[in-house]
C-alpha positions in Angstrom: -30.5 -16.9 -38.9 -32.4 -16.8 -35.7 -32.7 -18.8 -32.5 -35.2 -21.6 -32.9 -35.5 -21.9 -29.2 -35.1 -19.1 -26.6 -36.2 -18.1 -23.2 -37.4 -14.6 -22.1 -37.4 -14.2 -18.3 -36.9 -12.1 -15.3 -33.1 -11.6 -16.0 -32.8 -8.7 -13.5 -33.8 -11.0 -10.7 -32.5 -14.3 -12.2 -29.2 -13.5 -14.0 -28.3 -17.1 -14.8 -31.9 -17.8 -15.7 -32.5 -20.7 -13.4 -35.6 -22.3 -14.9 -37.0 -23.4 -11.6 -37.1 -19.8 -10.3 -39.0 -16.7 -11.4 -41.3 -16.3 -14.3 -40.4 -16.8 -18.0 -41.7 -17.6 -21.4 -40.1 -20.5 -23.4 -40.3 -20.1 -27.3 -39.7 -23.0 -29.6 -39.9 -22.6 -33.4 -41.5 -25.3 -35.6 -39.8 -25.1 -39.0 -42.2 -27.7 -40.6 -45.3 -25.6 -40.0 -43.9 -22.0 -39.4 -45.2 -21.4 -35.8 -43.9 -20.9 -32.3 -44.9 -23.0 -29.2 -44.9 -20.6 -26.4 -44.9 -21.9 -22.8 -45.3 -19.7 -19.8 -43.8 -21.0 -16.5 -43.5 -19.7 -12.9 -41.3 -21.2 -10.3 -40.7 -24.2 -12.6 -44.5 -24.9 -13.0 -46.1 -24.7 -16.4 -48.9 -22.0 -16.5 -49.9 -22.3 -20.2 -48.8 -23.5 -23.6 -50.0 -21.8 -26.8 -49.2 -22.3 -30.5 -48.6 -19.0 -32.3 -49.1 -19.5 -36.1 -47.5 -17.3 -38.7 -50.9 -15.6 -39.3 -51.0 -14.3 -35.7 -50.2 -10.8 -34.8 -47.7 -12.2 -32.2 -45.7 -14.1 -34.8 -43.6 -11.3 -36.2 -42.7 -9.8 -32.7 -41.6 -13.2 -31.6 -39.6 -13.7 -34.7 -38.0 -10.3 -34.2 -37.0 -11.2 -30.6 -35.5 -14.4 -31.8 -33.3 -12.7 -34.3 -32.2 -10.0 -31.8 -31.6 -12.7 -29.2 -29.5 -14.7 -31.6 -27.4 -11.7 -32.3 -27.0 -11.2 -28.5 -28.4 -7.7 -28.8 -29.8 -7.1 -25.3 -30.3 -3.5 -26.3 -33.0 -0.9 -26.4 -34.3 -2.6 -29.7 -34.6 -5.9 -27.9 -36.4 -4.4 -25.0 -38.7 -2.6 -27.4 -39.4 -5.8 -29.2 -40.3 -7.4 -25.8 -42.5 -4.6 -24.9 -44.2 -4.8 -28.3 -44.9 -8.5 -27.8 -46.5 -8.0 -24.5 -48.5 -5.0 -25.7 -49.9 -7.2 -28.5 -50.4 -10.2 -26.3 -52.7 -8.2 -23.8 
């Protein structure tokens, strides 16, 4: 099992993750066509939306984050998976 929808944001500055403040990424899984819709927002305004297909190099890191997020593992492994995602996304 994994989260089909999760948010990755500036938790240090926004501990309750107010979606009208700060910057964050919103991930939504599409089970019919294995992919993620990723939306970047800042201060409540949408910056971009991208579809990440299962063939993308970003797909596995996102899937890994969703599993760790579902297990409530805000650990070194989760932080490493976030770092991996952003390194690949560059």
